[in-house]
C-alpha positions as semicolon CSV with decimal commas, in nm:
position;residue;x (nm);y (nm);z (nm)
1;M;-2,298;1,609;0,394
2;S;-2,634;1,821;0,451
3;S;-2,709;1,976;0,745
4;L;-2,987;1,753;0,832
5;K;-2,712;1,441;0,845
6;K;-2,473;1,647;1,022
7;Q;-2,753;1,717;1,293
8;L;-2,826;1,349;1,324
9;K;-2,501;1,253;1,360
10;I;-2,429;1,471;1,658
11;I;-2,760;1,350;1,808
12;I;-2,610;0,960;1,743
13;R;-2,289;1,083;1,907
14;Y;-2,482;1,210;2,197
15;V;-2,711;0,943;2,260
16;L;-2,382;0,694;2,270
17;I;-2,205;0,916;2,482
18;V;-2,493;0,904;2,749
19;I;-2,481;0,527;2,715
20;N;-2,136;0,495;2,734
21;D;-2,131;0,715;3,066
22;I;-2,379;0,472;3,261
23;L;-2,236;0,142;3,134
24;T;-1,872;0,254;3,257
25;L;-1,979;0,284;3,592
26;L;-2,060;-0,077;3,598
27;P;-1,790;-0,372;3,736
28;I;-1,569;-0,503;3,439
29;K;-1,613;-0,855;3,351
30;K;-1,273;-1,017;3,473
31;G;-1,072;-1,199;3,166
32;V;-1,278;-1,012;2,896
33;V;-1,085;-0,858;2,620
34;L;-1,171;-0,620;2,375
35;F;-0,945;-0,648;2,044
36;E;-0,964;-0,385;1,758
37;S;-0,702;-0,357;1,453
38;F;-0,712;-0,029;1,266
39;N;-1,001;0,073;1,423
40;G;-1,190;-0,241;1,325
41;K;-1,065;-0,322;0,944
42;G;-1,014;-0,700;1,086
43;L;-0,809;-0,939;1,244
44;T;-0,451;-0,825;1,201
45;D;-0,143;-0,697;1,347
46;N;-0,027;-0,716;1,711
47;P;-0,362;-0,747;1,852
48;K;-0,396;-1,077;1,631
49;A;-0,103;-1,197;1,743
50;I;-0,190;-1,151;2,125
51;Y;-0,479;-1,321;2,030
52;D;-0,358;-1,609;1,868
53;Q;-0,108;-1,661;2,190
54;L;-0,410;-1,635;2,459
55;L;-0,606;-1,915;2,250
56;E;-0,306;-2,122;2,213
57;M;-0,234;-2,108;2,589
58;D;-0,597;-2,190;2,662
59;N;-0,879;-2,232;2,408
60;Q;-1,139;-2,197;2,685
61;T;-1,021;-1,818;2,696
62;A;-1,177;-1,789;2,354
63;K;-1,522;-1,722;2,504
64;L;-1,390;-1,416;2,668
65;L;-1,220;-1,250;2,372
66;Y;-1,402;-1,046;2,137
67;W;-1,336;-0,800;1,787
68;G;-1,457;-0,531;1,706
69;I;-1,516;-0,482;1,337
70;K;-1,645;-0,187;1,084
71;G;-2,000;-0,250;0,945
72;Q;-1,847;-0,234;0,646
73;F;-1,613;-0,549;0,682
74;F;-1,864;-0,695;0,922
75;D;-1,995;-0,995;0,720
76;E;-1,658;-1,059;0,516
77;I;-1,460;-1,120;0,845
78;V;-1,767;-1,342;1,039
79;Q;-1,717;-1,569;0,724
80;Q;-1,329;-1,547;0,742
81;Y;-1,337;-1,630;1,124
82;P;-1,644;-1,824;1,196
83;N;-1,474;-1,938;1,546
84;A;-1,423;-1,605;1,676
85;Q;-1,663;-1,353;1,830
86;I;-1,698;-1,069;1,607
87;L;-1,869;-0,737;1,722
88;K;-2,011;-0,495;1,543
89;R;-1,854;-0,154;1,597
90;W;-2,089;0,094;1,759
91;S;-2,337;-0,203;1,794
92;L;-2,509;-0,278;2,160
93;K;-2,344;-0,534;2,224
94;W;-1,985;-0,375;2,122
95;I;-2,099;-0,105;2,338
96;W;-2,203;-0,360;2,613
97;I;-1,816;-0,529;2,572
98;S;-1,642;-0,228;2,524
99;A;-1,792;-0,065;2,866
100;R;-1,733;-0,375;3,094
101;A;-1,415;-0,539;2,924
102;N;-1,100;-0,601;3,166
103;Y;-0,876;-0,506;2,877
104;W;-0,887;-0,257;2,558
105;I;-0,601;-0,429;2,296
106;F;-0,588;-0,176;1,989
107;N;-0,299;-0,111;1,771
108;S;-0,443;0,243;1,674
109;R;-0,656;0,583;1,865
110;M;-0,991;0,507;2,005
111;P;-1,153;0,844;1,967
112;T;-1,148;1,023;2,285
113;W;-1,495;1,106;2,326
114;W;-1,534;0,707;2,392
115;K;-1,487;0,668;2,772
116;K;-1,355;0,342;2,905
117;N;-1,415;0,211;3,234
118;R;-1,165;0,341;3,520
119;N;-1,080;-0,054;3,578
120;T;-1,037;-0,169;3,219
121;K;-0,650;-0,198;3,091
122;Y;-0,601;-0,008;2,796
123;V;-0,295;-0,193;2,594
124;Q;-0,206;0,016;2,314
125;T;0,031;-0,215;2,089
126;W;0,075;0,084;1,814
127;H;0,143;-0,060;1,459
128;G;0,530;0,005;1,320
129;T;0,870;0,117;1,446
130;P;0,847;0,530;1,329
131;L;1,078;0,654;1,049
132;K;0,863;0,965;0,985
133;H;0,791;1,216;1,254
134;L;0,467;1,131;1,468
135;A;0,202;1,344;1,697
136;T;0,410;1,644;1,871
137;D;0,720;1,573;1,651
138;M;0,529;1,673;1,340
139;D;0,556;2,055;1,230
140;Q;0,257;1,994;1,014
141;V;-0,064;1,789;0,985
142;K;-0,144;1,752;0,608
143;L;-0,456;1,539;0,607
144;P;-0,776;1,698;0,469
145;G;-1,016;1,864;0,731
146;S;-0,756;1,852;0,976
147;A;-0,626;2,129;1,210
148;R;-0,300;2,050;1,388
149;E;-0,368;2,186;1,754
150;K;-0,717;1,982;1,711
151;Y;-0,511;1,689;1,594
152;L;-0,243;1,728;1,850
153;K;-0,407;1,786;2,135
154;E;-0,660;1,436;2,093
155;F;-0,377;1,253;2,036
156;V;-0,147;1,354;2,354
157;S;-0,500;1,300;2,527
158;E;-0,580;0,962;2,397
159;A;-0,203;0,828;2,496
160;K;-0,259;0,953;2,867
161;R;-0,556;0,656;2,881
162;W;-0,317;0,395;2,756
163;D;-0,164;0,170;3,087
164;Y;0,068;0,006;2,872
165;L;0,227;0,069;2,515
166;V;0,428;-0,209;2,327
167;A;0,784;-0,114;2,188
168;A;0,964;-0,278;1,924
169;N;1,277;-0,134;2,023
170;Q;1,478;0,125;2,269
171;Y;1,471;0,358;1,966
172;S;1,097;0,365;1,930
173;E;1,036;0,371;2,294
174;D;1,246;0,658;2,339
175;I;1,051;0,860;2,043
176;F;0,701;0,727;2,188
177;K;0,795;0,875;2,513
178;R;0,850;1,233;2,354
179;A;0,601;1,216;2,055
180;F;0,289;1,087;2,238
181;R;0,404;1,211;2,575
182;F;0,325;0,894;2,721
183;R;0,425;0,849;3,084
184;N;0,287;0,486;3,166
185;Q;0,402;0,141;3,145
186;F;0,635;0,033;2,856
187;L;0,654;-0,312;2,742
188;E;0,986;-0,387;2,621
189;T;0,888;-0,704;2,421
190;G;0,939;-0,627;2,031
191;Y;0,626;-0,652;1,827
192;P;0,401;-0,929;1,881
193;R;0,337;-0,938;1,525
194;N;0,687;-1,065;1,453
195;D;0,728;-1,366;1,606
196;I;0,600;-1,533;1,328
197;L;0,867;-1,393;1,143
198;V;1,104;-1,581;1,396
199;Q;0,898;-1,916;1,425
200;K;0,795;-1,957;1,078
201;N;1,099;-1,876;0,850
202;Q;1,118;-2,197;0,712
203;P;1,133;-2,370;0,351
204;T;0,835;-2,552;0,400
205;E;0,636;-2,241;0,558
206;I;0,709;-2,011;0,283
207;K;0,647;-2,283;0,019
208;A;0,280;-2,312;0,159
209;L;0,222;-1,919;0,201
210;K;0,340;-1,887;-0,151
211;Q;0,100;-2,092;-0,286
212;K;-0,158;-1,940;-0,081
213;I;-0,093;-1,610;-0,142
214;I;0,031;-1,607;-0,516
215;G;-0,078;-1,938;-0,623
216;N;0,249;-2,088;-0,684
217;G;0,503;-2,247;-0,427
218;E;0,805;-2,228;-0,653
219;K;0,819;-1,899;-0,766
220;R;1,019;-1,580;-0,602
221;V;0,894;-1,268;-0,532
222;V;0,987;-0,894;-0,520
223;T;0,749;-0,692;-0,335
224;Y;0,680;-0,333;-0,388
225;A;0,547;-0,159;-0,078
226;P;0,539;0,182;-0,060
227;T;0,442;0,390;0,202
228;W;0,106;0,583;0,168
229;R;0,129;0,946;0,057
230;E;-0,152;1,122;0,296
231;D;-0,098;1,444;0,071
232;D;-0,200;1,295;-0,238
233;F;-0,534;1,296;-0,204
234;I;-0,810;1,361;-0,453
235;S;-1,062;1,417;-0,164
236;V;-1,121;1,290;0,182
237;G;-1,080;0,921;0,176
238;H;-0,965;0,906;-0,173
239;Y;-0,625;0,890;-0,228
240;H;-0,374;0,867;-0,594
241;F;-0,164;0,567;-0,651
242;R;0,171;0,627;-0,848
243;W;0,392;0,402;-0,995
244;H;0,719;0,645;-1,073
245;F;0,838;0,325;-1,272
246;S;0,725;0,144;-1,607
247;L;0,573;-0,172;-1,496
248;K;0,603;-0,301;-1,875
249;K;0,990;-0,216;-1,832
250;M;0,993;-0,405;-1,483
251;M;0,823;-0,704;-1,588
252;G;1,098;-0,715;-1,891
253;L;1,345;-0,723;-1,664
254;L;1,217;-0,977;-1,388
255;P;1,259;-1,334;-1,515
256;E;0,951;-1,572;-1,551
257;D;0,990;-1,741;-1,244
258;V;0,965;-1,395;-1,041
259;M;0,599;-1,283;-0,931
260;L;0,549;-0,899;-0,849
261;L;0,350;-0,838;-0,530
262;I;0,224;-0,462;-0,482
263;R;0,136;-0,400;-0,100
264;P;-0,054;-0,101;-0,129
265;H;-0,240;0,129;0,110
266;Y;-0,594;-0,020;0,119
267;L;-0,705;0,343;0,022
268;V;-0,524;0,350;-0,319
269;T;-0,579;-0,039;-0,376
270;D;-0,861;0,032;-0,655
271;R;-0,654;0,257;-0,839
272;I;-0,389;0,051;-0,927
273;D;-0,371;-0,085;-1,308
274;I;-0,187;-0,402;-1,410
275;K;-0,357;-0,474;-1,717
276;G;-0,149;-0,698;-1,932
277;F;0,055;-0,833;-1,653
278;E;-0,253;-1,011;-1,415
279;D;-0,061;-1,355;-1,415
280;R;0,258;-1,213;-1,306
281;V;0,140;-0,913;-1,073
282;V;-0,027;-0,955;-0,743
283;I;-0,199;-0,675;-0,560
284;D;-0,289;-0,758;-0,185
285;S;-0,392;-0,530;0,035
286;T;-0,513;-0,769;0,304
287;T;-0,314;-1,069;0,320
288;D;-0,143;-1,029;0,672
289;M;0,193;-0,818;0,628
290;N;0,424;-1,069;0,785
291;E;0,267;-1,367;0,562
292;I;0,375;-1,103;0,277
293;Y;0,716;-1,057;0,469
294;L;0,781;-1,468;0,462
295;I;0,721;-1,479;0,087
296;T;0,921;-1,177;0,011
297;D;1,316;-1,232;-0,145
298;L;1,335;-0,869;-0,219
299;M;1,139;-0,577;-0,081
300;V;1,122;-0,255;-0,248
301;T;0,996;0,005;-0,044
302;D;1,073;0,387;0,058
303;Y;0,991;0,516;0,389
304;S;0,754;0,223;0,533
305;S;0,806;0,095;0,832
306;V;0,828;-0,239;0,670
307;M;1,224;-0,171;0,678
308;F;1,246;-0,249;1,029
309;D;1,014;-0,576;1,050
310;F;1,160;-0,721;0,734
311;A;1,494;-0,664;0,854
312;I;1,436;-0,966;1,102
313;L;1,438;-1,237;0,803
314;K;1,793;-1,079;0,683
315;R;1,698;-1,033;0,306
316;P;1,752;-0,747;0,091
317;M;1,591;-0,449;0,063
318;L;1,594;-0,166;-0,188
319;F;1,484;0,160;-0,118
320;F;1,320;0,371;-0,411
321;A;1,286;0,727;-0,272
322;Y;1,174;0,904;-0,593
323;D;1,037;1,220;-0,393
324;L;1,300;1,181;-0,093
325;E;1,385;1,558;-0,030
326;Y;1,002;1,651;-0,063
327;Y;0,929;1,386;0,216
328;R;1,206;1,444;0,413
329;D;1,188;1,776;0,436
330;D;0,866;1,920;0,402
331;L;0,591;1,671;0,458
332;R;0,671;1,462;0,765
333;G;1,053;1,443;0,863
334;F;1,268;1,156;0,977
335;Y;1,429;1,053;1,291
336;F;1,771;0,946;1,154
337;D;1,957;0,980;0,881
338;Y;1,791;0,826;0,585
339;Y;2,096;0,832;0,380
340;T;2,334;0,610;0,582
341;E;2,138;0,436;0,818
342;L;1,940;0,229;0,580
343;P;2,022;-0,150;0,530
344;G;1,983;-0,155;0,152
345;P;2,075;0,092;-0,136
346;I;1,878;0,423;-0,244
347;V;1,751;0,481;-0,560
348;T;1,521;0,814;-0,661
349;D;1,444;0,718;-1,033
350;E;1,362;0,412;-1,252
351;T;1,670;0,389;-1,433
352;H;1,867;0,348;-1,114
353;L;1,582;0,129;-0,986
354;L;1,571;-0,112;-1,234
355;A;1,963;-0,143;-1,274
356;E;1,958;-0,256;-0,878
357;I;1,715;-0,496;-0,932
358;D;1,857;-0,643;-1,199
359;Q;2,222;-0,663;-0,979
360;L;2,034;-0,839;-0,728
361;L;1,896;-1,078;-0,994
362;Q;2,223;-1,155;-1,085
363;N;2,304;-1,274;-0,710
364;N;2,003;-1,456;-0,667
365;F;1,844;-1,199;-0,406
366;A;2,121;-1,285;-0,206
367;E;2,334;-0,955;-0,179
368;L;2,345;-0,763;0,161
369;D;2,639;-0,538;0,317
370;P;2,680;-0,716;0,632
371;E;2,825;-0,427;0,852
372;R;2,557;-0,188;0,720
373;F;2,264;-0,455;0,789
374;N;2,390;-0,589;1,102
375;K;2,423;-0,220;1,265
376;F;2,064;-0,150;1,147
377;A;1,915;-0,512;1,303
378;K;2,104;-0,445;1,627
379;R;1,908;-0,132;1,692
380;F;1,622;-0,189;1,542
381;V;1,507;-0,573;1,598
382;S;1,735;-0,708;1,862
383;W;1,443;-0,759;2,085
384;E;1,255;-0,979;1,843
385;R;1,314;-1,311;1,992
386;G;0,943;-1,452;1,872
387;T;0,826;-1,467;2,199
388;A;0,682;-1,088;2,204
389;A;0,315;-1,208;2,245
390;Q;0,340;-1,445;2,519
391;Q;0,591;-1,142;2,708
392;V;0,298;-0,888;2,668
393;I;0,025;-1,134;2,826
394;E;0,253;-1,162;3,121
395;K;0,330;-0,837;3,162
396;I;-0,018;-0,710;3,167
397;N;-0,079;-0,982;3,416
398;Y;-0,389;-1,123;3,227
399;R;-0,628;-1,339;3,414
400;R;-0,915;-1,549;3,294
401;D;-1,110;-1,589;3,626
402;E;-1,439;-1,508;3,580
403;K;-1,710;-1,335;3,744
């Protein structure tokens, strides 16, 4: 970035801060909610589930609910959700609503330099049960351009602003309390985004979702959902995607009635080559992850928090941890014993990966270790009853009284 652009960016931020400082002195608008998911990338995750529940309870509430969306996604999201009130992030109306909202409901951090009204209730839903170390529990921060001290200071400062923090289980609550140094109110509800996994785990629903996502309601689905390798970057914002298994061998093993769905991090989507298998492999980084879970017969992952949510469905999981020692010991570190507590087999190379999938195919994807799985499910998904969104709304005492 040139010196002139940097100076311009600083000036713009300063102007925004001044405007924000003035507007946050005004009274809040009762019942108004500003939602954001992953800093404005779409209508997804826990905030979307809470939004949907509010609309279901009272569709007149829609005029009080707003979504902040990044400029690069704005036009697409407006077309996708024509009845929602979509605001472009950092636009004048977004700034106005942000300053006067009764509630902020977000699943990731807002920049600490952006002030909230002292009467705005900040509901942080977060976005996953942690396996890997978070925030102050991290020994090092391997993000390009980030310094550990600055990162941690900003993280803790931001967490102090959260009035409420959603916890999916007691395990998460204990970690969040320490890693985020969170001292306000936990919402012990399970994750709102997971309500659908309890409510819609039905054959007719699954068939319709398969038709929508992969174009065929009858096929079985193996989903590969690796975690994002934050240290494997090309440059800031650009990351590698590495298979670590032969796609040709994988598709040779899977029967014709099985589709392979790749669920990558959005930063690597355009780096995945499926040439020659376009009719049997789907790359999907945008569909709501819970819809992906519902159509998945076998989940192949590694260290991703998908393992926790997917356990609600009681379907088999396979853990392809080709870089286990490095990831555990050098990059992030784990909160529990990866070798003994996972609800499925661990493989570290292509040969064993294909052998385990072949075994699961022989059993029609029905193989589970009940004792191991039930122990995992009791610890991580026992709060998931399909009512989390409703519970959050009740616990934050949402009122739509207009002023």
